[in-house]
C-alpha positions, 0 to 999 in steps of 0.5 A, a space after each residue: 596193447 600194441 596197435 597194428 597200423 595198416 596202410 590206408 585202403 586208398 594206398 593198397 588199392 593204388 598198387 594194382 592200378 599202378 601195375 595195370 597202368 604199367 602193363 597197359 603202357 607196355 602193351 601200347 608201346 609194343 603195338 606201336 613199335 610193331 606198327 612203326 616197323 611195319 610202316 617202315 617196311 611198307 615205305 620201302 626201307 630194306 627190312 622184312 615185314 613182320 609177317 615175313 619174320 613170323 613165317 621164318 620163325 615158324 620154319 626155324 621152329 618146325 625144323 628144330 633149328 631155333 630150339 637148338 640155337 636157343 639152348 646153345 646160346 642160353 648155356 653160354 650166357 648163363 654159364 658166363 653170367 653165373 661164373 661172373 657174378 659168383 666171382 664178382 660179389 665176393 671180390 666186390 665185398 672184399 674191395 669195399 670192406 678192406 682198403 688193402 684189397 681195394 688198393 691191390 685189385 681196383 686198378 686192375 678192375 678199372 684197367 680191364 673195364 676200359 677194354 671191351 670184352 670183344 677186344 679180348 677175343 683174339 687173345 682168348 682164341 690164342 690161349 684157349 683154342 676155339 672150343 666153348 671155353 673162350 666163348 664162355 670166358 668173354 661172356 664171363 668177363 663182361 658179366 664180372 666187370 659190370 657186377 664187381 663195380 656195382 658190389 664195390 659201390 654198394 659196400 662203400 655207400 653203406 650208411 656209416 651211421 648204421 655201422 657205428 650204431 651196430 658197433 655201439 650195440 656190441 656187434 663185431 665185424 662179422 656181425 656187422 658185415 652179415 647183418 648191415 653191409 650185405 643187406 644194405 648192398 643188396 640193391 647195388 648187387 642186384 642192379 649190377 647183376 642186371 647190367 651184367 646180364 645185359 652185357 652178357 647178351 650183348 657179348 654173345 653174338 661176338 663170342 659166337 664168332 669163335 668157331 661156333 656151330 650153333 647159337 643165335 649169334 652164329 645163326 645171325 652171322 651165317 644169315 648175313 652172308 646170304 643177306 637173309 634178313 628175316 633170319 637176322 630179325 628172328 635172332 635179334 628178336 629172340 635175343 631181346 625176348 630172352 634177355 627181357 625175360 631174364 631181366 624181369 626175373 632179376 627185377 622180381 628178385 630185387 623187389 622181393 629181396 629189397 622190399 624195405 627200399 622205397 620206390 617211386 
């Protein structure tokens, strides 16, 4: 008869406590950060106080500007990010699995990885015009370069013992790739996606320099001309919140898909 081994009650009870402690620390950190920001404003630093930024938030929400900017920026970030990941994952797998592909592709990946995506903007404008295409392309490039390296590293770091064991059991390359390499590489891929998402948001403001009429980056650049600091802070905080929420979604997916992986 098979005996089911359950986790000790103390271990199961410790998980909610750890989560609650983390949430409490997050809340304390946020409150402390706002307190420091407010103190710096009162101390005479040339930054708007939280109430001023909150008031500006209300104004931009009321006239619909903030909503339109969020939609425009989200569309660009998601388009570039999804396209980048969709290309990076298969390219990374091919680089890691086939030495020939690695030899042909890796030098170019490393070459473009050393060039900031922002430096590509002048060339993108010349080749693609001033529409949405160059904006999405620059974000795509930032996402692709971050994710392809992570996927490649995930494949080459797969434990050779697992691959050899699968071969001994009669598995062919296709089965080994699907049943061993892909699952073992998934933590690297998801980390690469998180890094790529951060790179996409970091590139957004510069991408919206390209003749944009809407977007959080565009709004911040316009506010800079008039020294409108509350609007700049609204843009910064909104980008931070959206990026954090999307990162939490990817982190949740990572937890669900890699539940077998040990975590501290």
